[in-house]
N, C-alpha and C positions, 0 to 999 in steps of 0.2 A: 046795252043791258047784258048781252051774251058775254061780253068781255068781263063785266063785273062778276057775273055768276061763275065764269071760269076761274077768275082770280080767287074768289071766295072758296071755291072747291079745292083749289090748289093749297090754300091756307089750311083747310080742314085736313087734307091728306098729310101735309107736313106735320101738323099738330098731332095727328094720330100716330104717325111714325115715330115722333119724338117721345110720346108717352108722358109729356110734361103737363103740369097744371097751368102753364102759361109759357109763352116763348121766352126761354131764358136768354138773357142778353150776354153775349160773349162767353159761351160755355167753355171754350178752350182757354179763355182768360181766367186763370185761377185766382187772380187778384180780385175778381168780381164775386167770388164765392164768400158769403158771409158766415154761414154755419153749416156744419155737417152733423146730422143725427144718424148714428150708425147702430143698428139693432142686429145682433147676430145670435143665433140659437145653435149651439154646438152640444146640446144636451143640458147645459146650464145657461139659460138665457141671460143676456145682459144688454143694457141700453146705455149708450154714451153719446154725449153732445159736445161738440167742439165749436166754440164761438171764436172764429178767427178775427173778428173785428175787435171784440173786447179782450181777447186773449184768455178766455175762461173755459175750463173743462169741467164738466159735471157728469155724474152718473146717476141715472134714475133709480138704481138699485141701492143707492146710499140714502142717508137722510137728506131731505130737501136742502138743508143748509150747507151741505158738504160740497164745496167747490175748490178747484185748484187753479192757480194762475199758470198759463202756458208760457214757457220761455220762447223768445223770438226764434231760436234755432228749431224748436219743435213746430212752430207755426210754419216756418219755411219748409221743414221736412214734410209736413202735411200737404202744403201747396204743391210740392214736387211730386208726392205720391198720388195726388188726386188727378194729375194731368191725363193719364190713360183713360179715366172714366169718361172723358169727352167722346171716346170712340164707342162706348157701350150703347146699345139700344136703350131708349127711355124705359122700356119694360123688359128686362132680361129675365128669362126663365129657362132653367135647365133641369132635367131629371134623368137619372139612370140607375141601374141596379148596382148595388155596392155591398160591402161587407158590414158596414156599420150603419148607425142611425142617420137619417137625413140631416144635412146642415143647411140652414136657411139664413138669408140676410135681407134686410130692407135698409136702404140708404136714402135719406131725404136731404138733398142739397138745396140750400136756400141762397139766393143771390142778393146782392146789395140793393137791387131795385124791388125786392119783395117777391119775385117769381121763384118758383121752385121746380125741381124735377125729382121724381120718385123712381128709384131703381130697386128691383126685387130679383131674387134668384134662389135656386135650391139645387143642392147636389147630394147624392147619396154616398159619395166617397170623398168629397172634399177636393177632388183633383180636376174638376171640370168647370172652374170659374172663368169668367171673362179675363182677357189679358190685363195684367196689372192688379188684379184683385188681391192676390196673395201678398204682393208688395205693399199695397195700401193697408190691408188688415194688419200686417206685421208692424208697419209704422204706427198705427193707432194703438195696437196692443202694447208696444213698448212704452208708450206714454201712460197707458192705463196701468200696466204692470208696476211701473215705478212709483205711481202715486196711490194706487188703491190696494194692490195685492202683495207688493213687495216680492218675496221669493215665490209666492204661490200663484197658481194659475187655474183656470177652469178649462183649459185646452188639453188636448192629448199631450201627454208628457212622458218621456222615457226615463228609465233608471240610469244611473251614472255610467253603466257599461253597455246600455242599449239592449240588454237581455229581456227587459220587460217594458211595457208601457201601460199607462192607466188612462181610462176614459171615465168621464163623469156623466151620469144621466139622472133624471128626476123620476122617482117612484111616485106613488100616490101621495105619500106624506114625507118620505125620507129621500135623502140623496143616495144614489147608488154608485159605488166605485167598482169598476170591473178591471181586473188585471189581465193583460194578454201577454203571451210570449212574442218575441220578435218575428216569429213566423205566423202571426195572426191567430194563434189558438188561444181560446179563453182558458185562463189558469184558475182564477178565483174571483168571486164577487162578494161584496159585503155592503151593509148599510150603516154607516157610522154615525149619522146625525140627521136632523130634520132640515128642511129647506131654509128656514129662517135663520139668519146669522151665519150661514155657510160662506166662507171666503177662500175657497180654493184648496189645492193640494200641491205638495212638492216632495221630491225624492231627496234623500240624504245624498251627499256627494261621494260617499265611498262604501255604501252598503244599500240594502234593499228596504230600509226604513222609509215608510211613507207618512209624511206629516200633513195634518189637516188643520186649517185655520178656522176657528169658530169665534163668533163675536162674544160669547159669554164664557168661553173656556180657554181662549188663547190658542196655542198650538198643541195638538195631541198627536201621539205617535202610534202607528200600527207597524209592528215588526213582523218579519217573515220567518217562518220555520216550515220546512218541507212544502214550500209554495202555498202556505196558508198565512194570511195576515191577521193578527190579533192585536187588541189594544195593549200597549206597553206603558203602564203608568210609571215605570222606573226609568224610562228613556230620558236622557238629558239632551235638550235641544242645542244643536251647534249654534254658535253666535252668528254664523253667516246666513242662517235662515231667519229672515225678517218679514214683518207684515204689520199692517195697521192695528191688528188686535193681538199681536204677539207680545207677551210680557214675561 
């Protein structure tokens, strides 16, 4: 009986250490991973699901009917990028002081046998993620960017020459875009639109025009004069700026 109790205690300790909702089979075996649900809040929250068995990608922020077929090369890239996650604690948490708003993520990895593992983390400056996080997020972002946002992004993005960068946050009812100089000083902030139907921002390739993608208005432009960005109805969108709602 003592041996049985000791064995059960060991199982409980290992389960607590893993932080999983069941003992995932072959965690290091990426072929065993069926789906990845990735939720990342960088001021503009988005939820994405990658089904590696059916080869389908979907985004909860889109219409429920909106799905995209993953290419085999993308599935292989995801499996490669997910490998370092096997070294993360089942419940990863980190916090520190930083310049900008906190960035948070939750990742639910579901295995072919139905078990899953939940990974969570937070960072105040985005530079203290577990090993391999940035590479994994970059891999997933590239797939998302190509299918959903086109040229646009909800991430921190720099002007063509690196002199400025823009960050997106959510106000009570409106999206807030804040422009910083490369030395981290806030330059200008404005509220161009509501939360609904907002599909990211992008800089022009050779000037400081900032384009915003809206579901009901396509791409609108804010041009800079003396470090103040104002709506420019006369701006002509370059052809290289693309997006799902650009027309």
